[in-house]
C-alpha positions in Angstrom: 5.9 -7.1 -3.9 2.8 -7.5 -1.8 0.0 -5.2 -3.0 -1.5 -5.1 0.5 1.8 -3.8 2.0 2.1 -1.2 -0.7 -1.5 0.0 -0.2 -1.0 0.1 3.6 2.0 2.5 3.1 -0.6 5.0 1.7 -3.3 4.1 4.3 -5.3 2.3 1.7 -6.8 -1.2 1.5 -7.7 -3.6 -1.2 -11.4 -4.1 -1.7 -12.1 -7.6 -2.9 -15.8 -8.0 -2.2 -18.4 -5.3 -2.5 -22.2 -5.2 -2.9 -23.3 -3.8 -6.3 -26.8 -2.5 -6.5 -28.4 -2.2 -9.9 -28.8 1.5 -10.7 -26.1 2.6 -8.3 -24.9 5.8 -10.0 -21.6 5.8 -8.2 -20.2 2.7 -10.0 -21.6 4.0 -13.3 -19.9 7.4 -12.7 -16.6 5.8 -11.9 -16.6 3.6 -15.0 -17.6 6.6 -17.1 -14.9 8.9 -15.7 -12.2 6.2 -16.1 -13.3 5.7 -19.7 -13.5 9.4 -20.4 -10.1 10.1 -18.9 -8.5 7.4 -21.0 -10.3 8.6 -24.2 -9.3 12.2 -23.5 -5.6 11.3 -23.1 -5.7 9.3 -26.3 -7.3 12.2 -28.2 -4.7 14.7 -26.8 -1.8 12.3 -27.7 -3.2 11.7 -31.2 -3.8 15.4 -31.8 -0.2 16.3 -30.8 1.2 13.5 -33.0 -0.9 14.7 -35.9 0.3 18.3 -35.3 3.9 17.2 -35.1 3.5 15.3 -38.4 1.9 18.3 -40.1 4.8 20.6 -38.9 7.3 18.1 -40.1 5.9 17.8 -43.6 5.2 21.5 -43.7 1.4 21.6 -44.2 0.6 25.2 -45.0 -2.3 25.6 -42.6 -0.3 24.2 -39.8 2.7 26.5 -40.5 0.3 29.5 -40.7 -1.1 28.6 -37.2 2.4 28.1 -35.9 3.4 31.6 -37.2 0.3 33.1 -35.6 1.3 31.6 -32.2 4.9 32.7 -32.5 4.0 36.3 -33.7 0.7 37.4 -32.2 
């Protein structure tokens, strides 16, 4: 699999050399957004795993929240 061919199928090209200027907010913003996106996904996944674990063992507060959601 050639990455250039795959990118060309979507009218994209691989950037291998670029000029980075110190203080360029675009690169800082991209790095921040990628990190934030990954962190957010991990938080969501961990929260759902924790909720599932609490429901499985029958934690009273979790069961009460579940009942509230099912019977508004």
